[in-house]
matplotlib code that plots the C-alpha trace (Angstrom):
import matplotlib.pyplot as plt

x = [191.2, 187.7, 185.0, 181.2, 178.8, 175.2, 172.2, 168.4, 167.2, 164.4, 161.1, 158.4, 155.0, 154.4, 153.7, 155.8, 158.9, 162.5, 165.4, 168.9, 172.1, 175.6, 178.5, 181.7, 185.2, 188.0, 188.8, 187.5, 183.8, 182.9, 184.6, 183.3, 180.2, 178.1, 175.9, 173.4, 173.4, 171.4, 171.7, 168.8, 169.3, 170.6, 170.9, 173.8, 174.4, 172.7, 172.9, 169.8, 170.6, 173.7, 174.6, 177.6, 179.7, 177.8, 174.4, 173.2, 171.3, 170.4, 168.5, 166.8, 163.1, 162.4, 162.8, 161.8, 159.4, 159.9, 163.6, 165.5, 169.2, 170.8, 174.1, 175.4, 179.0, 179.5, 178.6, 180.2, 176.9, 174.6, 171.0, 168.4, 164.8, 162.6, 158.9, 156.1, 158.2, 157.5, 158.4, 160.8, 162.8, 163.8, 167.6, 170.8, 171.6, 175.1, 176.8, 180.0, 181.9, 183.5, 185.9, 186.5, 183.9, 185.8, 184.1, 186.1, 186.6, 185.5, 182.1, 180.5, 178.3, 175.2, 171.8, 168.9, 165.6, 162.7, 159.3, 156.7, 153.3]
y = [-114.7, -113.6, -116.4, -116.1, -118.7, -118.1, -119.8, -119.5, -120.5, -123.0, -123.6, -121.1, -120.4, -117.2, -114.3, -116.0, -114.7, -115.9, -114.4, -115.1, -114.8, -114.5, -115.0, -113.3, -114.2, -111.6, -108.4, -105.8, -106.5, -103.3, -101.1, -103.0, -102.7, -105.8, -107.1, -109.8, -111.3, -114.0, -116.2, -118.0, -120.9, -119.7, -116.2, -114.0, -113.2, -109.9, -107.6, -107.8, -105.4, -103.5, -101.8, -99.6, -99.7, -96.7, -98.3, -96.7, -99.2, -99.4, -102.0, -102.5, -101.8, -105.5, -105.9, -102.4, -102.6, -106.4, -107.0, -105.4, -105.7, -105.2, -105.9, -106.7, -105.6, -107.2, -110.6, -110.1, -111.0, -109.5, -110.4, -110.2, -110.2, -111.2, -110.6, -111.0, -113.5, -114.2, -117.2, -115.0, -114.6, -118.3, -118.4, -119.2, -116.3, -115.2, -112.4, -110.6, -107.7, -104.6, -101.8, -98.8, -100.1, -103.3, -106.6, -109.6, -112.4, -115.0, -116.6, -118.9, -121.9, -119.8, -120.7, -121.9, -120.0, -121.6, -119.9, -122.2, -123.7]
z = [50.7, 51.5, 51.7, 51.4, 52.8, 51.7, 53.4, 53.8, 50.4, 49.7, 48.0, 48.6, 47.0, 45.0, 47.4, 50.1, 51.9, 52.6, 54.4, 53.1, 55.1, 54.0, 56.4, 55.3, 56.4, 56.5, 58.3, 55.9, 56.1, 57.9, 55.3, 52.3, 50.2, 50.0, 47.2, 46.7, 43.2, 41.5, 38.5, 36.9, 34.5, 31.1, 32.3, 33.4, 37.1, 38.0, 41.0, 43.2, 46.0, 47.2, 50.5, 51.1, 54.2, 55.3, 54.9, 51.6, 49.5, 45.9, 43.9, 40.5, 39.9, 39.6, 43.4, 44.6, 47.5, 47.9, 48.8, 51.6, 52.2, 55.6, 57.4, 60.8, 61.0, 64.4, 62.8, 59.4, 57.9, 55.3, 54.9, 52.1, 53.2, 50.2, 50.3, 47.7, 45.9, 42.2, 40.0, 38.1, 41.4, 41.1, 40.9, 42.8, 45.1, 45.9, 47.9, 47.2, 48.6, 47.0, 47.9, 45.8, 43.3, 42.7, 43.5, 44.6, 42.1, 44.7, 44.9, 47.4, 46.7, 46.6, 47.9, 45.7, 45.8, 44.0, 43.8, 42.6, 43.3]

ax = plt.figure().add_subplot(projection="3d")
ax.plot(x, y, z, "-o")
ax.set_aspect("equal")
plt.show()
């Protein structure tokens, strides 16, 4: 069973930056796509950024130019660099992996990101 351990969240002022990390257990990391997701109170979980095993990224317009996903296959870790943070970015952030377009049913504990003055 794959496991995800997210870290790096915290309280930051609008316009600030954070880098999230997600350590992934299991032997299929390098051939899996990886995604960062977030869930705000009262809202559904949404995809924030995705990176394929080959390094191709995609993301919604809401984070374009502000968030960057990267991966280190040697460390089985995926990162999310978040700049120019806005209050609407406040959420619990999770990561997950996928192969063949299928995401795993497993979730970690997530990491809380709060953007506020």
